[in-house]
C-alpha positions in Angstrom: 15.9 54.4 -20.2 12.5 52.9 -20.2 13.5 50.6 -23.0 16.5 49.4 -21.0 14.4 48.7 -17.9 11.9 46.8 -20.0 14.6 44.8 -21.6 16.1 44.0 -18.2 12.7 42.9 -17.0 12.3 40.5 -19.9 15.7 39.0 -19.2 14.9 38.5 -15.5 11.6 36.9 -16.5 13.4 34.5 -18.9 16.0 33.6 -16.4 13.3 33.0 -13.7 11.3 30.8 -16.0 14.5 28.8 -16.9 15.5 28.4 -13.3 12.0 27.2 -12.3 11.9 24.5 -14.9 11.9 21.1 -13.2 14.1 18.4 -14.6 11.9 15.3 -14.7 12.9 12.0 -16.3 11.7 11.5 -19.9 9.1 9.1 -18.5 8.1 8.6 -14.8 7.3 5.0 -13.9 5.1 4.2 -10.9 5.1 0.7 -9.3 1.5 0.0 -8.2 0.1 -3.3 -7.0 -1.6 -6.5 -8.1 -4.5 -6.3 -10.4 -7.8 -5.7 -8.7 -6.4 -3.9 -5.6 -6.4 -0.3 -4.4 -2.8 0.3 -5.4 -3.4 -0.8 -8.9 -6.3 1.6 -9.3 -4.4 4.4 -7.5 -1.4 3.9 -9.8 -3.6 4.4 -12.9 -5.0 7.6 -11.3 -1.6 9.0 -10.6 -0.5 8.1 -14.1 -3.2 10.2 -15.5 -2.7 13.1 -13.0 1.0 13.4 -13.4 0.9 13.0 -17.2 -1.6 15.9 -17.4 0.1 18.2 -14.8 3.8 17.4 -14.8 5.3 14.9 -17.3 4.6 11.6 -19.1 3.9 8.9 -16.6 3.1 5.2 -16.7 2.0 2.8 -14.0 3.1 -0.8 -13.9 1.9 -3.7 -11.6 4.1 -4.3 -8.6 3.9 -5.0 -4.9 5.1 -3.6 -1.6 8.4 -5.6 -1.5 9.0 -5.6 -5.3 8.5 -1.8 -5.5 11.1 -1.2 -2.8 13.7 -3.3 -4.7 12.8 -1.8 -8.0 13.2 1.7 -6.6 16.5 0.8 -5.0 17.7 -0.4 -8.4 16.4 2.6 -10.3 13.9 0.5 -12.3 11.0 2.7 -11.3 10.7 6.3 -10.0 7.8 6.0 -7.5 6.1 3.1 -5.9 3.5 2.1 -3.3 4.6 0.1 -0.3 3.9 -0.2 3.4 5.3 1.5 6.5 5.9 -1.9 8.1 8.7 -2.7 5.5 10.7 0.4 6.4 13.0 -1.0 9.1 13.6 -4.2 7.2 14.5 -2.3 4.0 16.8 0.1 5.7 18.6 -2.7 7.7 18.7 -5.1 4.8 16.8 -7.8 6.7 14.3 -10.3 5.1 12.4 -10.0 2.8 15.4 -8.0 1.5 18.8 -9.4 0.8 20.7 -6.1 1.1 20.0 -2.7 2.6 17.7 -0.6 0.4 19.4 2.8 0.5 18.2 4.5 -2.7 14.7 5.3 -1.7 12.7 7.5 0.7 9.1 8.6 1.4 6.8 11.1 -0.1 4.2 10.5 2.6 1.9 8.2 4.6 -1.3 8.0 2.7 -4.0 5.9 4.4 -4.6 2.9 6.6 -4.3 -0.7 5.4 -6.3 -3.5 7.0 -5.6 -7.3 7.0 -8.7 -9.0 5.7 -9.3 -12.7 6.4 -12.3 -13.5 4.2 -13.8 -16.9 4.8 -16.7 -18.7 3.1 -19.3 -18.6 5.8 -20.1 -22.3 5.4 -16.5 -23.1 6.1 -16.4 -20.8 9.2 -19.6 -22.3 10.6 -18.5 -25.9 10.0 -15.3 -25.3 11.9 -16.7 -22.9 14.5 -14.1 -20.3 13.6 -14.1 -17.2 15.8 -10.8 -15.6 14.6 -8.1 -16.0 12.0 -6.0 -17.7 14.6 -8.4 -20.7 14.8 -7.8 -21.7 11.2 -4.2 -22.4 11.7 -3.9 -23.3 15.4 -6.6 -26.0 14.8 -4.4 -27.4 12.0 -7.2 -27.4 9.4 -6.6 -28.6 5.9 -7.5 -25.2 4.6 -7.5 -24.1 0.9 -5.8 -20.8 1.4 -5.5 -17.9 -1.1 -2.7 -15.4 -0.7 -1.4 -12.6 -2.9 1.7 -13.2 -4.9 5.2 -13.3 -3.3 6.7 -9.8 -3.4 3.6 -8.2 -2.0 3.2 -6.8 1.5 0.1 -9.0 1.9 2.1 -12.2 1.4 5.0 -11.0 3.6 2.6 -10.3 6.5 0.6 -13.6 5.9 3.8 -15.7 6.0 4.8 -14.1 9.2 1.4 -14.6 10.7 1.7 -18.3 10.0 5.1 -18.4 11.7 3.6 -16.8 14.8 0.8 -19.4 14.8 3.3 -22.3 14.5 2.7 -23.3 10.9 3.8 -22.6 7.3 2.7 -23.0 3.7 4.4 -26.4 3.7 2.6 -27.5 6.8 -0.8 -26.6 5.2 0.0 -28.8 2.2 1.1 -31.6 4.4 -2.2 -31.5 6.3 -4.1 -31.9 2.9 -4.7 -28.3 2.2 -3.2 -26.0 -0.4 -1.9 -22.5 -0.9 -2.5 -20.4 -4.0 -0.7 -17.2 -4.8 -2.9 -14.9 -6.9 -3.7 -11.3 -7.5 -6.9 -9.7 -5.9 -9.0 -10.5 -8.9 -8.1 -14.1 -9.4 -8.2 -14.8 -5.6 -11.7 -13.4 -5.4 -12.8 -15.5 -8.4 -11.4 -18.6 -6.7 -13.3 -17.9 -3.5 -16.5 -17.4 -5.4 -16.0 -20.7 -7.3 -15.3 -22.6 -4.1 -11.7 -23.3 -5.2 -10.4 -21.9 -1.9 -11.9 -21.6 1.6 -10.0 -18.5 2.8 -8.5 -15.4 1.1 -6.1 -13.2 3.2 -4.9 -9.9 1.9 -4.2 -6.3 2.9 -6.4 -3.5 1.6 -8.0 -0.2 2.4 -11.4 0.3 4.0 -13.9 0.2 2.4 -12.5 -2.1 -0.2 -14.4 -2.7 -3.4 -13.3 -6.4 -3.5 -15.1 -7.2 -0.3 -18.3 -5.6 -1.4 -18.1 -7.5 -4.7 -17.6 -10.8 -2.9 -20.6 -10.1 -0.6 -22.8 -9.7 -3.7 -21.9 -13.2 -4.9 -21.4 -15.5 -1.9 -21.9 -15.5 1.9 -18.6 -14.5 3.5 -17.4 -13.8 7.0 -14.6 -11.4 8.0 -12.6 -12.9 10.8 -10.8 -10.8 13.5 -7.2 -11.3 14.6 -6.7 -12.1 18.3 -5.1 -9.5 20.6 -2.2 -11.9 21.2 -1.5 -12.2 17.5 -1.8 -8.5 17.0 0.6 -7.8 19.8 3.1 -10.4 18.6 3.0 -9.1 15.1 3.6 -5.5 16.4 6.6 -6.8 18.3 8.1 -8.9 15.5 7.2 -6.7 12.4 6.1 -3.4 13.6 2.5 -3.7 12.4 -0.2 -1.9 14.2 -3.9 -2.7 15.1 -6.8 -1.2 13.2 -10.5 -1.6 13.7 -13.0 -2.4 10.9 -16.2 -0.6 11.9 -19.4 -2.6 11.9 -21.7 -2.1 8.9 -18.8 -1.0 6.8 -19.8 -4.2 4.9 -23.0 -6.2 4.9 -21.2 -9.1 6.5 -19.6 -7.1 9.3 -22.0 -7.0 12.2 -19.7 -5.7 14.9 -16.4 -3.8 15.2 -13.6 -6.1 14.2 -10.0 -5.7 15.3 -7.4 -6.7 12.7 -3.7 -6.4 12.0 -3.0 -3.0 10.4 -0.5 -0.9 8.6 -0.1 2.2 6.4 0.2 2.7 2.7 3.2 4.9 1.8 4.3 6.4 -1.5 8.0 6.0 -2.0 10.4 7.7 -4.5 14.0 6.9 -5.5 16.5 9.2 -3.9 18.1 10.1 -7.2 15.1 12.2 -8.2 15.8 15.9 -7.6 14.4 17.8 -4.7 12.4 20.1 -7.0 10.9 17.1 -8.8 9.7 15.4 -5.6 8.3 18.7 -4.2 6.3 19.0 -7.4 5.1 15.4 -7.2 4.1 15.8 -3.6 2.3 19.1 -4.2 0.4 17.8 -7.2 -0.7 14.7 -5.2 -2.0 16.5 -2.2 -3.6 19.3 -4.3 -5.7 16.8 -6.2 -6.9 14.3 -3.6 -10.5 15.4 -3.8 -10.7 14.8 -7.5 -8.8 11.5 -7.2 -11.1 10.2 -4.5 -14.1 10.2 -6.8 -12.6 7.1 -8.3 -11.1 5.5 -5.2 -12.6 5.9 -1.8 -9.4 5.2 0.2 -7.9 8.5 -1.2 -10.5 10.4 0.9 -8.3 9.6 3.9 -5.2 11.3 2.6 -4.3 14.5 4.4 -1.0 16.4 4.2 -1.1 17.2 7.9 -0.8 13.5 8.8 1.4 12.4 5.9 4.8 12.8 7.5 4.0 10.6 10.5 4.4 6.8 10.9 6.0 6.6 7.4 8.4 3.8 8.3 10.8 5.2 5.7 12.7 8.5 5.9 11.2 11.5 4.1 12.7 12.7 0.8 14.0 16.3 1.1 11.6 17.3 -1.6 8.6 16.0 0.3 9.9 17.7 3.5 10.2 21.0 1.6 6.5 20.7 0.6 5.4 20.2 4.2 7.5 23.2 5.2 6.0 25.3 2.5 2.6 24.5 3.8 3.5 25.4 7.3 3.0 21.8 8.5 6.5 20.8 9.2 8.0 21.9 12.6 11.7 21.9 12.9 
């Protein structure tokens, strides 16, 4: 009798193990961001984490808009984006040509800030007090922007529209617009090939500190009118860069803001996404030793202001933790 019970116990254990096995793709692909940015670094960290804990994973450069499209077309499995793109993606409005229906959200991770970094000499010569002044004064500015397909470029282009100008207008005035990644844009600012570099990033952002160590820079605020208009048009929010976060930041500075979100294709199973979510939030402390922005990530805040609907697997994780209230 004891042998029969033991045998049945072994069978139950085998069945239990078989049923708990998660069906991951042969290789998970994460869409990160342009070289030199937080998303690029974060993607490499998740690649290592998921490869060690769950299944083979690779991280590829991407961008907030590009990652949404690639997820929708099943070209990648996970990708970083911004909450501000949620409504446009769901409705199929620009910068998207069709509704993006094959993706949902794992969680809202941390705040994103719009940085308008100006060579201090340029700011002083033109008496610039805000980002608005550069474009409303119709200056022949040499502008650096991240590549098209990134959230930074999408927001910058809409800022110019709100201020009554465009990339073409800047060129007509004798200026120029360069589309680069974080690394190249920073190099061009240091080399005086551009006057202004505009991008979205976390706070603190290593790129800003690196620039401060090489040239004199100023970080310009966004006017309340511009922040309010962008909130109405795009759904961005307003964040505050605290003084002394950087050597060149002498007072609290209000800028256009957003939230980084981690997205996943809907066709990944609920069990797989629950495991991905749990592994991320269980390892934020170790991940943050290599990227300061990750310190901000907390599961208790992750399902708010996501812009995109939550994946059932992520929702299950928040319920398991007792955070999700029906």
